[in-house]
C-alpha positions in Angstrom: 0.0 0.0 0.0 1.4 3.4 -1.0 2.0 6.2 1.5 -0.9 8.1 -0.2 -3.2 5.1 0.3 -2.2 4.8 3.9 -2.7 8.6 4.4 -6.2 8.4 2.8 -7.1 5.5 5.0 -5.9 7.3 8.1 -7.9 10.4 7.2 -11.0 8.3 6.3 -10.7 6.6 9.7 -9.8 9.8 11.6 -6.8 7.9 12.9 -4.2 10.4 14.3 -1.9 7.5 15.4 -1.7 6.3 11.8 -1.0 9.9 10.7 1.8 10.1 13.3 3.5 7.2 11.8 3.4 8.8 8.3 4.9 12.2 9.2 8.5 13.1 9.6 9.4 14.9 12.8 10.1 18.2 11.0 7.0 18.1 8.7 5.9 21.4 7.2 2.2 22.0 6.4 1.4 24.8 4.0 -2.2 26.0 4.5 -4.4 28.2 2.4 -5.2 30.3 5.4 -1.8 31.0 6.8 1.3 32.5 5.0 3.9 30.6 7.1 3.8 26.8 7.3 2.7 24.9 10.4 6.0 23.2 11.4 6.8 20.0 13.4 4.9 16.8 14.0 3.1 17.9 17.2 1.7 21.1 15.6 0.7 19.3 12.4 -1.0 16.5 14.2 -2.8 19.0 16.3 -3.9 20.8 13.2 -5.2 17.5 11.7 -7.1 16.8 14.9 -8.9 20.1 14.2 -9.4 19.5 10.5 -10.8 16.0 11.0 -13.6 17.4 13.1 -14.1 20.6 11.1 -14.7 19.2 7.6 -18.2 17.8 6.9 -18.7 15.0 4.3 -14.9 15.0 3.6 -14.0 12.5 0.8 -11.1 12.0 -1.6 -12.2 11.8 -5.2 -8.9 11.2 -7.1 -5.2 11.0 -7.0 -2.0 11.5 -9.0 1.6 10.5 -8.3 4.9 11.7 -9.6 7.6 14.2 -8.5 7.6 17.8 -7.6 9.8 20.5 -6.1 9.4 21.1 -2.4 8.6 24.5 -1.0 11.3 24.3 1.7 14.4 23.8 -0.4 13.3 23.3 -4.0 14.6 19.7 -4.2 12.6 17.3 -6.3 10.8 14.6 -4.2 8.4 11.8 -4.8 4.9 13.3 -4.5 1.2 12.5 -4.5 -1.8 14.8 -5.2 -5.1 13.8 -3.6 -8.2 15.6 -4.8 -11.0 16.1 -2.2 -14.5 17.5 -1.7 -16.0 18.6 1.6 -18.2 21.2 3.3 -17.3 23.7 6.1 -20.0 25.9 7.6 -22.3 25.0 4.7 -19.8 26.0 2.1 -18.8 23.4 -0.6 -15.0 23.0 -0.9 -12.9 21.6 -3.7 -9.3 21.1 -2.8 -6.1 19.1 -3.2 -3.6 17.8 -0.8 0.0 17.8 -2.1 2.3 15.3 -0.3 6.1 15.3 -0.6 7.9 12.3 0.7 11.3 11.9 2.2 13.8 9.1 1.3 12.1 6.8 3.9 8.7 7.3 2.3 7.3 9.5 5.1 5.5 12.8 4.4 7.9 15.7 4.9 5.9 18.5 3.3 2.2 18.9 2.9 0.4 21.6 1.0 -3.3 22.2 1.0 -5.0 24.2 -1.8 -8.7 25.0 -1.6 -11.3 26.9 -3.6 -13.5 29.0 -3.7 -12.4 32.0 -1.7 -15.6 32.0 0.4 -14.8 28.4 1.4 -11.2 29.3 2.3 -12.5 32.1 4.5 -15.0 29.7 6.3 -12.3 27.1 6.7 -9.8 29.6 8.1 -12.3 30.8 10.7 -13.3 27.2 11.7 -9.7 26.0 11.9 -8.6 29.1 14.0 -11.5 28.5 16.4 -10.4 24.8 16.7 -6.8 25.7 17.2 -7.7 28.2 20.0 -10.0 25.7 21.6 -7.2 23.1 21.6 -4.7 25.5 23.0 -2.6 25.4 19.8 -3.0 29.1 18.9 -3.7 32.3 20.9 -7.2 33.8 20.8 -7.4 36.6 18.2 -7.0 40.1 19.6 -10.2 41.7 20.8 -11.9 38.4 21.8 
């Protein structure tokens, strides 16, 4: 079973332990709602905990494999693109997850791209609320 297949199964089963086994210690996750990446396994697993309870009717609908340059250092790495559909706050989301793998076949870089903009906004608000609730981010100023 490929890393992408194992990742899909972990997400489908909301299995954070399985995700933990698939991520490198220094994983970087590039989000559509934050300019700088989420860094390190504890933060990325915490984010996935929020995402898995935030998305409604989340499902993968396709995949592609190949190689692509990473964002961190521009090196070419084995990669997989997983296409998904979901809802957040009543907004329909179309998106892709781009996984870059290290030499051991673990996920070292993860990029999420989502459309349309209204869904990105709804997702950003829901994820921030979840991160604050879980103690992974400070509450926004004025709240």
